C-alpha positions, 0 to 999 in steps of 0.5 A, spaced: 844 870 339 838 871 343 840 872 350 837 868 355 835 871 362 839 869 368 841 871 375 846 865 375 852 862 372 855 856 368 862 854 368 864 849 363 871 845 365 874 841 359 880 838 358 884 832 355 883 825 358 889 825 364 889 832 365 886 832 372 879 836 371 875 832 375 879 832 381 879 839 380 872 840 379 870 836 385 875 840 390 872 847 388 865 845 388 866 842 395 870 849 398 865 854 394 858 856 396 852 856 392 855 852 386 854 845 384 855 840 379 850 839 373 848 832 373 847 829 365 842 825 362 845 819 359 843 813 355 849 808 357 847 803 362 848 804 370 854 801 373 856 798 379 855 804 385 852 809 381 845 812 383 840 815 378 839 822 379 846 823 383 851 820 378 847 821 372 839 821 370 839 814 366 834 814 360 833 810 354 835 812 347 827 813 346 827 818 352 833 821 350 831 822 343 824 825 345 827 830 350 831 832 343 825 833 339 822 837 344 827 842 345 829 840 352 836 839 352 841 844 353 847 841 350 849 834 348 854 829 345 855 822 343 860 817 345 861 810 343 854 810 341 851 813 348 848 819 348 850 824 354 846 831 355 844 836 360 836 838 360 834 845 360 830 843 366 836 842 370 839 848 369 833 852 371 832 848 377 839 850 379 838 857 378 831 857 382 835 854 388 840 860 388 846 855 385 851 856 379 852 850 375 859 847 373 859 842 367 865 837 366 864 836 359 867 837 352 868 842 347 862 841 343 857 841 349 861 848 351 859 851 344 852 849 345 851 852 352 855 859 349 850 859 343 844 859 348 846 862 355 849 868 357 855 869 361 858 862 360 865 861 363 869 856 359 875 853 362 880 849 359 885 845 364 891 842 361 897 838 363 904 842 364 907 838 358 905 832 354 911 828 357 907 829 364 900 827 361 904 821 358 906 819 365 899 820 368 896 816 363 901 810 364 901 810 371 894 808 371 896 801 368 891 801 363 894 803 357 899 799 352 904 803 348 899 804 342 894 806 346 898 811 350 900 814 343 893 815 341 891 818 347 896 823 346 895 825 339 887 825 341 889 830 347 893 835 342 887 835 338 882 836 343 887 842 346 887 845 339 879 845 338 879 848 345 883 854 344 877 859 344 876 858 351 876 864 356 881 861 361 887 856 361 889 852 368 895 849 367 894 843 372 902 842 375 901 843 382 894 841 384 893 846 390 895 851 385 890 849 380 884 848 385 886 856 387 886 858 380 879 855 378 876 858 385 879 865 383 876 864 376 869 862 379 869 868 384 872 873 379 866 871 374 861 872 380 864 879 381 863 881 374 856 878 374 854 883 380 855 889 376 848 890 376 848 892 383 851 899 382 845 901 378 840 898 384 845 903 389 844 909 384 837 908 384 836 908 392 836 916 392 832 917 398 837 917 403 841 922 399 835 927 400 834 932 406 
């Protein structure tokens, strides 16, 4: 892999449906400085209340394909016939503005980013148990018994695919999980700052008589 120069970090947060990653991400971004959500491009139609450039960059299938052909997409996937992806320009603009980026994406997108960028922190959010995940999904009131079983099987498949992630957060008590996510981000930022030691060692004028 050819390293891509960067001064800021990418945080990939993934989870099976119902594990609560979106709420965790929103809370962590609201509490921390110099980090924001990555806004994806998508070919799906705009839904009521959504805004172009805020929720997604809404583009046509032809426009998305053109971005792919021009190698302007950093990661992408297709869900139910709609494409979702992150433009390389989105990442570059965040770094230029002094921001780290947090991604709420799946395992395929996480692999694509780690293959292209250095210092990508991958974080898997899991429920405390499948029984609890079933309870949360059932509480939505949108799933019948067959759908619940299918979602639980899919959750197990997704977690198996993401066992390579660097960090695991068990979202049992929400506040604890938020603090863990913030701690991971802080720790990765401290690790990134190792370069400052070299800068300090090169500042030798004050040590001379």
